[in-house]
BAFI-3210 file (N, C-alpha, C; in Angstrom, 3 decimals, decimal comma, padded with zeros to 6 digits):
// residues 215
n [1|2|3|4|5|6|7|8|9|10|11|12|13|14|15|16|17|18|19|20|21|22|23|24|25|26|27|28|29|30|31|32|33|34|35|36|37|38|39|40|41|42|43|44|45|46|47|48|49|50|51|52|53|54|55|56|57|58|59|60|61|62|63|64|65|66|67|68|69|70|71|72|73|74|75|76|77|78|79|80|81|82|83|84|85|86|87|88|89|90|91|92|93|94|95|96|97|98|99|100|101|102|103|104|105|106|107|108|109|110|111|112|113|114|115|116|117|118|119|120|121|122|123|124|125|126|127|128|129|130|131|132|133|134|135|136|137|138|139|140|141|142|143|144|145|146|147|148|149|150|151|152|153|154|155|156|157|158|159|160|161|162|163|164|165|166|167|168|169|170|171|172|173|174|175|176|177|178|179|180|181|182|183|184|185|186|187|188|189|190|191|192|193|194|195|196|197|198|199|200|201|202|203|204|205|206|207|208|209|210|211|212|213|214|215]
n.u [011,731|009,344|010,152|009,322|007,475|007,946|005,994|005,763|004,458|005,732|007,097|008,265|010,581|013,211|013,581|011,610|011,200|013,763|014,295|012,221|012,751|015,291|014,744|013,075|014,716|016,862|016,233|014,585|013,480|012,250|011,767|011,457|008,844|008,066|005,689|004,799|003,607|002,876|001,535|002,342|003,872|006,828|008,739|008,100|008,322|011,072|011,861|010,682|012,048|014,648|014,292|013,630|016,042|017,740|016,615|017,010|019,822|020,275|019,000|020,553|022,939|022,284|021,723|019,157|016,644|014,603|011,766|010,025|007,053|005,295|002,235|-000,761|-002,890|-005,106|-007,571|-010,371|-010,913|-011,120|-009,790|-007,186|-006,679|-006,735|-004,455|-002,467|-002,926|-002,171|000,546|001,394|000,730|000,990|002,561|002,783|003,343|003,061|004,039|002,854|003,691|002,448|003,379|004,314|004,174|001,386|-001,860|-003,988|-002,749|-001,894|-004,385|-005,418|-003,518|-003,984|-006,624|-006,248|-004,643|-006,479|-008,214|-006,424|-005,865|-008,382|-008,419|-006,658|-003,906|-000,759|-000,622|000,427|000,039|001,442|001,850|003,080|003,677|004,075|006,700|007,837|008,096|006,421|005,079|002,444|000,464|-001,886|-005,307|-006,351|-008,604|-012,102|-014,495|-017,364|-020,849|-022,763|-025,179|-028,709|-029,218|-026,653|-026,100|-027,870|-026,697|-024,290|-025,277|-025,782|-023,466|-023,273|-023,323|-021,786|-018,682|-017,839|-019,398|-020,896|-021,455|-023,669|-025,307|-025,852|-027,439|-029,656|-030,661|-031,341|-033,074|-032,477|-031,129|-028,248|-026,457|-027,045|-026,347|-023,654|-022,585|-023,039|-021,558|-018,989|-018,576|-018,645|-016,427|-014,439|-014,581|-013,638|-015,075|-015,613|-013,885|-013,144|-012,920|-011,096|-011,609|-014,032|-016,491|-017,406|-016,548|-017,106|-015,813|-016,173|-014,286|-012,030|-012,886|-015,456|-016,496|-016,465|-018,314|-020,617|-021,296|-022,724|-025,093]
n.v [-004,999|-007,512|-010,597|-013,082|-016,040|-019,232|-021,966|-025,432|-028,604|-031,568|-034,216|-037,296|-036,765|-034,427|-032,841|-031,164|-029,098|-027,975|-027,150|-025,290|-023,264|-022,531|-021,532|-019,422|-017,791|-016,486|-014,107|-012,088|-014,114|-015,174|-017,459|-021,018|-023,305|-026,624|-029,045|-032,141|-035,584|-037,978|-040,325|-042,740|-045,664|-047,554|-047,692|-045,542|-043,543|-043,493|-042,597|-040,042|-038,875|-038,858|-037,104|-034,789|-034,343|-033,795|-031,412|-029,771|-029,645|-028,257|-025,795|-024,951|-024,462|-022,260|-020,526|-020,149|-020,018|-022,583|-024,703|-027,698|-029,668|-032,441|-033,818|-035,210|-036,849|-038,368|-037,252|-034,963|-032,648|-029,965|-030,053|-030,653|-028,346|-026,476|-027,222|-026,580|-023,822|-022,999|-023,511|-021,653|-019,263|-015,777|-015,257|-013,065|-012,660|-014,773|-017,503|-020,130|-023,326|-025,705|-028,514|-030,960|-033,790|-035,215|-035,209|-034,255|-032,541|-030,491|-029,574|-028,570|-026,568|-024,850|-024,045|-022,801|-020,684|-019,150|-018,388|-016,897|-014,789|-013,592|-012,538|-010,492|-010,975|-011,078|-013,037|-015,619|-018,228|-021,070|-023,436|-026,238|-027,860|-031,437|-031,964|-029,621|-027,670|-025,588|-022,908|-022,017|-019,389|-019,486|-018,511|-016,758|-015,693|-015,896|-014,693|-012,678|-013,669|-012,943|-010,318|-010,388|-008,420|-007,914|-010,386|-010,371|-008,432|-009,734|-011,845|-010,672|-010,947|-013,469|-014,149|-012,250|-010,539|-007,997|-005,049|-001,854|000,349|002,026|000,654|-001,621|-000,451|000,353|-002,126|-003,411|-001,676|000,317|003,074|004,925|005,641|003,825|001,349|001,865|002,016|-000,611|-002,079|-001,142|-002,267|-004,960|-005,051|-004,522|-006,841|-008,612|-009,762|-008,414|-006,491|-003,188|-000,408|002,669|004,887|006,874|005,841|004,014|000,696|-002,738|-006,016|-009,538|-011,265|-014,071|-015,110|-014,081|-015,559|-018,092|-017,664|-017,324|-019,904|-020,762|-019,417]
n.w [-090,315|-090,867|-092,340|-094,864|-094,203|-095,306|-096,201|-096,301|-097,317|-096,084|-097,767|-099,118|-100,389|-100,873|-103,037|-104,322|-102,502|-102,182|-104,825|-105,299|-103,422|-104,259|-106,845|-106,155|-104,592|-102,004|-100,749|-098,330|-096,744|-093,773|-092,277|-092,663|-092,674|-092,135|-092,775|-091,803|-091,545|-088,965|-089,136|-090,554|-092,080|-091,033|-093,105|-094,837|-092,966|-092,563|-095,091|-095,069|-092,923|-093,943|-096,086|-094,665|-093,284|-095,439|-096,397|-094,174|-094,111|-096,496|-095,918|-093,796|-095,127|-096,745|-094,810|-093,523|-091,150|-089,639|-088,918|-087,997|-088,148|-087,159|-087,934|-086,685|-088,698|-088,394|-087,661|-087,488|-090,200|-089,312|-086,863|-087,634|-089,065|-086,975|-085,580|-087,439|-087,556|-084,983|-085,137|-087,014|-085,942|-085,390|-087,570|-090,193|-092,866|-095,352|-097,397|-099,212|-100,373|-102,243|-102,861|-102,050|-099,775|-097,870|-099,370|-097,788|-095,983|-097,678|-098,597|-096,204|-095,665|-097,826|-097,343|-094,886|-095,741|-097,222|-095,181|-093,620|-095,352|-095,408|-092,868|-093,065|-093,391|-095,155|-097,873|-100,056|-102,446|-103,939|-106,618|-108,508|-111,693|-112,111|-112,991|-112,325|-114,238|-114,706|-112,883|-110,715|-109,423|-106,963|-106,389|-103,432|-102,513|-102,593|-104,765|-103,948|-104,009|-106,894|-107,118|-107,939|-109,855|-110,833|-111,923|-114,052|-115,636|-116,288|-117,781|-120,199|-121,560|-122,557|-125,245|-126,381|-126,620|-125,787|-124,478|-124,600|-121,838|-121,967|-123,730|-122,233|-120,237|-121,760|-122,688|-120,322|-119,298|-117,384|-115,466|-116,583|-114,577|-112,540|-113,718|-114,199|-111,608|-110,683|-112,532|-111,973|-109,446|-110,127|-111,732|-109,880|-108,379|-110,195|-112,290|-114,629|-117,139|-117,886|-120,147|-119,730|-121,114|-122,934|-125,375|-122,485|-122,330|-121,686|-121,001|-120,469|-117,995|-117,440|-114,993|-115,056|-117,181|-116,048|-113,977|-115,478|-116,128|-114,005|-113,893]
ca.u [010,560|009,196|010,306|008,281|007,535|007,619|005,377|005,764|004,122|006,934|006,828|009,307|011,753|013,549|013,843|010,653|011,416|015,045|014,187|011,339|013,455|016,386|014,175|012,542|015,803|017,019|015,858|013,394|012,945|012,453|011,763|010,785|008,097|007,816|004,572|004,734|002,644|003,511|000,673|002,849|004,594|008,249|009,502|007,869|008,871|012,496|011,958|010,353|013,146|015,776|013,954|013,747|017,465|018,296|016,140|017,685|021,194|020,205|018,662|021,736|023,929|021,888|021,544|017,745|016,147|013,497|011,209|009,168|005,944|004,613|000,827|-001,617|-003,975|-006,254|-008,488|-011,231|-010,263|-011,065|-008,772|-005,893|-006,576|-006,408|-003,053|-001,678|-003,093|-001,329|001,947|001,692|000,245|001,943|003,229|001,924|003,690|003,131|004,060|002,581|004,102|001,684|004,063|004,772|003,459|000,067|-002,842|-004,806|-001,976|-001,944|-005,738|-005,523|-002,695|-004,658|-007,777|-005,711|-004,185|-007,648|-008,657|-005,441|-006,100|-009,612|-008,118|-005,766|-002,494|-000,185|-000,581|000,520|000,040|002,027|001,850|003,872|003,440|004,836|008,123|008,218|008,407|005,533|004,675|001,151|000,048|-003,288|-006,086|-006,605|-009,871|-013,246|-015,350|-018,706|-021,902|-023,375|-026,578|-029,572|-029,022|-025,339|-026,219|-028,537|-025,676|-023,348|-025,963|-025,687|-022,200|-023,263|-023,068|-021,011|-017,418|-017,749|-020,631|-020,827|-022,317|-024,936|-026,126|-026,338|-028,532|-030,820|-031,200|-031,908|-034,022|-032,052|-030,398|-026,820|-025,744|-027,237|-025,526|-022,241|-022,212|-022,999|-020,435|-017,761|-018,439|-018,310|-015,042|-013,600|-014,589|-012,916|-015,957|-015,572|-012,806|-013,734|-012,005|-011,120|-011,997|-015,414|-017,564|-016,909|-016,915|-016,660|-015,813|-016,115|-012,988|-012,096|-013,768|-016,810|-016,913|-016,766|-019,563|-021,731|-021,691|-023,576|-026,335]
ca.v [-005,437|-008,965|-011,285|-014,039|-017,425|-020,171|-023,148|-026,577|-029,944|-032,404|-035,548|-038,311|-036,318|-033,023|-032,157|-030,102|-027,981|-027,353|-026,473|-024,125|-022,197|-022,089|-020,696|-018,205|-016,962|-016,409|-012,787|-011,807|-015,299|-015,133|-018,816|-022,070|-024,230|-027,888|-029,760|-033,544|-036,396|-039,128|-041,497|-043,496|-046,864|-047,354|-047,453|-044,166|-042,661|-043,339|-041,728|-038,677|-038,380|-038,568|-035,876|-033,688|-034,083|-033,150|-030,025|-029,060|-029,379|-027,199|-024,530|-024,547|-023,934|-020,916|-019,732|-019,840|-020,771|-023,464|-025,604|-028,695|-030,122|-033,654|-033,654|-036,392|-036,614|-039,216|-036,366|-034,198|-031,566|-028,759|-030,227|-030,511|-026,912|-025,789|-027,520|-025,754|-022,423|-022,773|-023,529|-020,462|-018,078|-014,679|-015,040|-012,156|-012,710|-016,218|-018,086|-021,562|-024,081|-026,949|-029,339|-032,223|-034,227|-035,807|-034,282|-033,615|-031,423|-029,399|-029,013|-027,774|-025,370|-023,944|-023,461|-021,861|-019,497|-018,329|-017,786|-015,885|-013,635|-012,948|-011,816|-009,375|-011,320|-011,091|-014,467|-016,077|-019,689|-021,511|-024,851|-026,530|-029,113|-032,539|-031,835|-028,278|-026,829|-024,431|-022,486|-021,344|-018,717|-019,824|-017,455|-016,959|-015,051|-016,301|-013,517|-012,799|-014,063|-011,842|-010,000|-010,698|-007,378|-008,135|-011,586|-009,960|-007,755|-010,723|-012,652|-009,974|-011,313|-014,881|-014,297|-011,098|-010,392|-006,672|-004,263|-000,524|000,494|002,647|-000,403|-002,431|000,286|000,288|-003,486|-003,774|-000,608|000,950|004,318|004,759|005,741|002,555|000,330|002,219|001,633|-002,070|-002,544|-000,831|-003,268|-006,226|-004,921|-004,637|-008,249|-009,381|-010,407|-007,635|-005,535|-002,075|000,625|003,915|005,962|006,853|005,258|002,954|-000,621|-003,801|-007,392|-010,504|-011,866|-015,526|-015,337|-013,824|-016,715|-019,174|-017,322|-017,528|-021,319|-021,016|-018,632]
ca.w [-091,085|-090,843|-093,612|-095,230|-093,743|-096,374|-095,605|-097,206|-096,880|-096,176|-098,290|-099,015|-101,127|-100,606|-104,304|-104,620|-101,586|-102,518|-106,118|-105,227|-102,703|-105,130|-107,899|-105,546|-104,094|-100,550|-100,243|-097,527|-096,071|-092,324|-091,733|-093,428|-091,821|-092,824|-092,167|-092,171|-090,793|-088,327|-089,293|-091,693|-091,674|-090,737|-094,335|-095,282|-091,940|-092,853|-096,265|-094,655|-092,089|-094,841|-096,809|-093,710|-093,037|-096,635|-096,420|-093,086|-094,552|-097,504|-095,263|-093,030|-096,070|-097,199|-093,588|-093,293|-090,002|-089,997|-087,918|-088,616|-087,317|-087,596|-087,587|-086,669|-089,654|-088,062|-086,950|-088,381|-090,941|-088,486|-085,829|-088,314|-089,351|-085,723|-085,275|-088,353|-087,147|-083,803|-085,554|-087,814|-085,237|-085,284|-088,853|-090,952|-094,289|-095,570|-098,738|-099,140|-101,554|-102,153|-103,852|-101,487|-098,587|-098,051|-099,941|-096,760|-095,438|-098,650|-098,564|-094,978|-095,831|-098,759|-096,652|-093,897|-096,471|-097,540|-093,921|-093,231|-096,223|-094,955|-091,639|-093,337|-093,499|-096,502|-098,185|-101,443|-102,527|-105,205|-106,958|-109,700|-112,397|-111,522|-113,315|-111,890|-115,395|-114,678|-111,547|-110,672|-108,196|-106,760|-105,730|-102,004|-102,193|-103,403|-104,928|-103,382|-104,934|-107,631|-106,856|-109,085|-110,868|-111,442|-112,754|-115,292|-116,448|-116,806|-118,797|-121,480|-122,197|-122,945|-126,677|-126,840|-125,900|-125,179|-124,583|-124,008|-120,664|-122,381|-124,335|-121,102|-119,602|-122,650|-122,737|-119,020|-118,967|-116,138|-115,705|-116,825|-113,297|-111,819|-114,376|-114,000|-110,246|-110,592|-113,344|-111,231|-108,391|-110,780|-112,187|-108,685|-107,972|-111,193|-113,265|-115,863|-117,382|-118,629|-120,622|-118,961|-122,028|-123,414|-124,567|-121,613|-122,840|-120,781|-121,488|-119,369|-117,707|-117,265|-113,844|-115,530|-117,985|-115,101|-113,290|-116,410|-116,145|-112,843|-113,926]
c.u [010,515|009,335|009,165|008,545|007,082|007,136|005,281|005,143|005,341|006,558|008,012|010,539|011,970|013,606|012,920|010,893|012,694|014,936|013,332|012,004|014,592|015,869|013,650|013,648|015,743|016,434|014,559|012,727|013,272|012,589|011,081|010,124|007,730|006,746|004,527|003,681|003,390|002,654|001,093|003,648|006,089|009,063|009,341|008,339|010,355|012,702|011,715|011,475|014,368|015,530|014,104|015,206|018,123|017,882|016,849|019,127|021,224|019,944|019,808|022,776|023,580|021,516|020,105|017,270|014,888|012,959|010,302|008,145|005,350|003,190|000,101|-002,816|-005,164|-007,243|-009,380|-010,433|-010,077|-009,987|-007,363|-005,638|-006,152|-004,946|-002,119|-001,732|-002,227|000,145|002,335|001,232|001,343|002,722|002,312|002,191|003,988|003,162|003,887|002,975|003,488|002,226|004,520|003,957|002,096|-000,927|-003,632|-004,071|-002,031|-003,329|-005,913|-004,729|-003,367|-005,851|-007,314|-005,262|-005,356|-008,212|-007,722|-005,607|-007,335|-009,377|-007,003|-004,287|-002,048|000,094|-000,447|000,618|000,523|001,912|002,646|003,292|004,350|006,334|008,676|008,611|007,533|005,066|003,362|001,009|-001,457|-004,028|-006,315|-007,876|-010,947|-014,158|-016,733|-019,696|-022,481|-024,797|-027,402|-029,370|-027,689|-025,361|-026,889|-027,567|-024,748|-023,978|-025,916|-024,455|-022,155|-022,875|-022,311|-019,758|-017,308|-019,027|-020,390|-021,819|-023,671|-025,875|-026,668|-027,551|-029,801|-031,464|-031,872|-032,902|-033,743|-031,274|-028,912|-026,034|-025,862|-026,351|-024,042|-021,756|-022,081|-021,816|-019,110|-017,512|-018,068|-016,874|-014,083|-013,499|-013,901|-013,770|-015,910|-014,290|-013,364|-012,660|-012,137|-011,588|-013,455|-015,455|-017,049|-017,465|-016,330|-016,651|-015,702|-014,704|-013,134|-013,014|-015,221|-017,350|-017,275|-018,105|-020,774|-022,178|-022,618|-024,936|-027,049]
c.v [-006,962|-009,552|-012,263|-015,401|-018,319|-021,471|-024,247|-027,793|-030,821|-033,807|-036,471|-037,979|-034,837|-032,186|-030,968|-028,870|-027,231|-026,567|-025,217|-022,970|-021,648|-021,161|-019,375|-017,244|-016,823|-015,133|-012,808|-013,058|-015,204|-016,539|-019,754|-023,021|-025,455|-028,660|-031,196|-034,275|-037,543|-040,384|-042,296|-044,690|-046,577|-047,031|-046,008|-043,154|-042,426|-042,431|-040,266|-038,074|-038,032|-037,277|-034,663|-033,339|-033,392|-031,679|-029,206|-028,713|-028,229|-025,846|-024,028|-023,898|-022,510|-020,011|-019,227|-020,671|-021,542|-024,162|-026,584|-029,185|-031,376|-033,622|-034,989|-036,130|-037,544|-038,445|-035,685|-033,074|-030,335|-028,863|-030,124|-029,030|-026,136|-026,013|-026,697|-024,289|-022,098|-022,688|-022,241|-019,169|-017,020|-014,401|-014,216|-012,145|-014,159|-016,569|-019,597|-022,216|-025,471|-027,946|-030,683|-032,596|-034,811|-034,765|-033,551|-032,431|-030,233|-028,767|-028,107|-026,477|-024,359|-023,269|-022,455|-020,569|-018,576|-017,661|-016,658|-014,618|-012,871|-012,112|-010,783|-009,693|-011,251|-012,541|-014,676|-017,599|-020,104|-023,025|-025,023|-027,733|-030,180|-032,407|-030,452|-027,368|-025,577|-024,177|-021,722|-020,589|-018,897|-018,681|-017,783|-016,238|-015,562|-015,093|-013,752|-013,235|-012,827|-011,588|-010,362|-009,693|-007,556|-009,366|-011,260|-009,234|-008,778|-011,581|-011,995|-010,401|-012,773|-015,067|-013,104|-010,960|-009,052|-005,886|-002,897|-000,424|001,095|001,616|-001,334|-001,764|000,214|-001,095|-003,883|-002,735|-000,023|002,213|004,026|004,797|004,445|001,468|000,602|001,794|000,120|-002,643|-002,291|-001,854|-004,629|-006,217|-005,090|-006,085|-009,148|-010,083|-009,720|-006,818|-004,441|-001,071|001,864|005,090|005,803|006,527|004,063|001,621|-001,689|-005,142|-008,331|-011,056|-013,389|-015,868|-015,094|-014,976|-017,896|-018,913|-017,559|-018,986|-021,666|-020,326|-018,803]
c.w [-091,134|-092,242|-093,843|-094,606|-094,886|-095,743|-096,657|-096,528|-097,103|-096,622|-098,102|-099,840|-100,861|-101,882|-104,536|-103,748|-101,949|-103,826|-106,033|-104,490|-103,557|-106,219|-107,343|-105,157|-102,580|-099,948|-099,441|-096,956|-094,588|-091,752|-092,719|-092,436|-092,647|-092,067|-092,686|-091,358|-090,117|-088,401|-090,526|-091,190|-091,543|-091,986|-094,799|-094,240|-092,186|-094,059|-095,885|-093,815|-092,937|-095,619|-095,899|-093,460|-094,227|-096,709|-095,350|-093,471|-095,560|-096,852|-094,388|-093,936|-096,491|-096,026|-093,421|-092,105|-090,388|-088,756|-088,639|-087,609|-087,935|-087,051|-087,649|-087,581|-089,426|-087,195|-087,971|-089,034|-090,055|-087,409|-086,417|-088,612|-088,107|-085,343|-086,161|-087,931|-085,934|-084,185|-086,275|-087,147|-085,108|-086,550|-089,751|-092,449|-094,652|-097,049|-098,586|-100,466|-101,449|-103,167|-103,308|-100,267|-098,914|-098,545|-098,868|-096,140|-096,389|-098,719|-097,344|-095,117|-096,761|-098,081|-095,599|-094,576|-096,803|-096,290|-093,495|-094,063|-095,780|-093,698|-091,817|-093,409|-094,959|-096,883|-099,687|-101,423|-103,913|-105,360|-108,246|-110,435|-111,785|-111,779|-112,965|-113,048|-115,433|-113,253|-111,632|-109,354|-108,060|-106,073|-104,261|-101,555|-103,141|-103,543|-104,340|-104,459|-105,616|-107,142|-108,090|-110,212|-111,586|-112,342|-114,084|-116,217|-117,081|-117,899|-120,173|-122,270|-122,649|-124,403|-127,257|-125,988|-125,186|-125,453|-123,953|-122,850|-121,045|-123,005|-123,251|-120,461|-120,447|-122,610|-121,428|-118,519|-117,578|-116,472|-115,880|-115,513|-112,494|-112,396|-114,140|-112,620|-110,123|-111,371|-112,626|-110,131|-108,973|-111,294|-111,013|-108,216|-108,999|-112,229|-114,631|-115,924|-118,271|-119,039|-119,749|-119,816|-122,445|-124,908|-123,764|-122,074|-121,922|-121,500|-120,298|-119,234|-117,681|-116,097|-114,230|-116,355|-117,089|-114,419|-114,180|-116,464|-114,990|-112,935|-115,261]
res [m|e|g|n|t|l|v|f|g|l|g|f|t|s|e|y|i|v|r|s|i|t|e|r|g|r|d|n|i|d|e|v|v|l|m|g|v|f|n|i|d|d|f|r|r|k|q|a|d|n|a|l|n|d|v|k|k|f|l|d|i|i|n|v|k|y|k|w|k|y|i|n|v|n|k|d|f|a|e|i|l|y|e|v|a|n|e|l|s|g|k|n|n|l|e|f|y|l|i|g|g|m|r|i|i|n|f|v|l|y|y|y|a|m|l|a|k|r|f|g|l|n|v|r|v|f|n|y|t|e|d|m|s|k|k|y|e|l|p|v|e|i|p|r|r|l|t|d|s|e|a|e|i|l|k|l|f|k|f|e|n|s|i|e|i|s|i|m|a|d|r|l|q|k|t|l|s|t|i|s|k|q|v|s|e|m|e|e|e|g|f|l|e|c|t|k|t|r|p|k|t|c|r|k|t|i|l|g|r|v|a|l|t|f|i]
***
């Protein structure tokens, strides 16, 4: 069974990479891929090389294979993305840690992660606070746009936290079966959370609250 490939942006210190792998644990790591840039001055190149050597020593100690890639960032975003895609081609289980390196590399890695998810790969993306005291798992899928009918349902929640489906149907003058189907699709997309018991009642999620700011 294929293990996970961990992908990092390589910056000027090894601390973030070493700490994140240590906290995660060694289990099920197939390979670590380090993405750096070579469009930097000599001083920062030395810092990056020292960081790379420290990471390599750490990975040797815990017996994890690795590879690194220096990327030319003096190109269009799409060309950088293509270079990353070629480097990660054939990897089906990916974990991205957006905690070091140049911002453009991390933006490209995040966008690649969303594309990889769309094409059916197993993908997770993580980020940390500056002091690494808190870890975040970032979303890799953007929900589809609401239909006009779904937007009307969500608008009912502007001033209410929870509403029974039967009340939604009455207010929108639609059949209960029509509303039930639309609500189920909205629940699947993450805009609503509904009870499993009757009377079925729904409430808006955080994503639903965000969506309400657009409609």
